[in-house]
LUMVOLO-82354 format. One record per residue (C-alpha): residue number from 1; y, x, z. Coordinates in pm, whole numbers, plus 50000, padded with zeros to 5 digits. Example, Ala and Ser with C-alpha at 12.3 -4.5 7.8 and 13.67 -1.06 7.14 Angstrom:
<nodes>
[1 [49550 51230 50780]],
[2 [49894 51367 50714]],
</nodes>
This chain:
<nodes>
[1 [56251 16095 66840]],
[2 [56244 16454 66965]],
[3 [56560 16653 66976]],
[4 [56541 16984 66799]],
[5 [56727 17272 66945]],
[6 [56842 17557 66727]],
[7 [56669 17889 66788]],
[8 [56864 18101 67030]],
[9 [56764 18441 66896]],
[10 [56978 18417 66581]],
[11 [57313 18597 66566]],
[12 [57616 18372 66586]],
[13 [57755 18508 66259]],
[14 [57473 18618 66033]],
[15 [57585 18914 65828]],
[16 [57540 18904 65455]],
[17 [57462 19247 65317]],
[18 [57740 19365 65089]],
[19 [57659 19368 64721]],
[20 [57618 19723 64595]],
[21 [57942 19873 64474]],
[22 [57899 20046 64139]],
[23 [57955 20419 64168]],
[24 [58174 20620 63935]],
[25 [57855 20746 63771]],
[26 [57745 20388 63703]],
[27 [58086 20309 63558]],
[28 [58083 20624 63343]],
[29 [57736 20536 63214]],
[30 [57837 20177 63137]],
[31 [58156 20290 62963]],
[32 [57957 20543 62760]],
[33 [57717 20270 62649]],
[34 [58013 20050 62559]],
[35 [58168 20333 62354]],
[36 [57836 20392 62176]],
[37 [57811 20022 62096]],
[38 [58166 20034 61960]],
[39 [58087 20347 61755]],
[40 [57773 20188 61612]],
[41 [57969 19877 61521]],
[42 [58247 20080 61354]],
[43 [57982 20277 61162]],
[44 [57871 19954 60992]],
[45 [58209 19902 60825]],
[46 [58362 20251 60798]],
[47 [58451 20354 60444]],
[48 [58770 20559 60469]],
[49 [58823 20899 60629]],
[50 [59050 20736 60889]],
[51 [58780 20482 60982]],
[52 [58520 20757 61011]],
[53 [58761 20946 61240]],
[54 [58758 20642 61472]],
[55 [58377 20648 61467]],
[56 [58378 21020 61551]],
[57 [58614 20968 61846]],
[58 [58400 20683 61980]],
[59 [58079 20892 61961]],
[60 [58258 21186 62129]],
[61 [58375 20959 62412]],
[62 [58024 20816 62451]],
[63 [57879 21168 62474]],
[64 [58143 21275 62727]],
[65 [58066 20969 62940]],
[66 [57690 21034 62933]],
[67 [57746 21397 63033]],
[68 [57912 21272 63355]],
[69 [57583 21118 63475]],
[70 [57475 21331 63773]],
[71 [57119 21473 63789]],
[72 [57042 21265 64100]],
[73 [57123 20939 63920]],
[74 [56836 20708 63823]],
[75 [57005 20693 63479]],
[76 [57009 21071 63432]],
[77 [56695 21093 63217]],
[78 [56817 20814 62990]],
[79 [57162 20973 62968]],
[80 [57010 21301 62848]],
[81 [56817 21119 62575]],
[82 [57128 20927 62475]],
[83 [57334 21247 62450]],
[84 [57091 21381 62187]],
[85 [57090 21047 62004]],
[86 [57470 21022 62011]],
[87 [57510 21383 61893]],
[88 [57294 21304 61589]],
[89 [57508 20998 61519]],
[90 [57821 21211 61559]],
[91 [57690 21463 61302]],
[92 [57628 21177 61058]],
[93 [57980 21041 61114]],
[94 [58132 21386 61054]],
[95 [57939 21423 60728]],
[96 [58047 21076 60620]],
[97 [58410 21156 60704]],
[98 [58392 21474 60494]],
[99 [58254 21277 60200]],
[100 [58496 20984 60219]],
[101 [58836 20950 60060]],
[102 [59160 20913 60246]],
</nodes>
């Protein structure tokens, strides 16, 4: 049987590239999506003015988070579309809050 020798041109400690660290913009985007998901969920069950106020706050937070996405981010175009979508949802929630009882 032949002896195999390990290749000598490999580094002694191969370096593993670090996994990408999410940027603040990525975190803001993700949090905004999470807030929008929460707002959409609350919308399904909101009946009182107080519940609609929670929906309004969640949509406002989602919009604020999307607005933090910088123009050089790959998510910027999506964030701009989502801002418009979320603003429409916010208008609906405000109308519903005005129409609901305490």
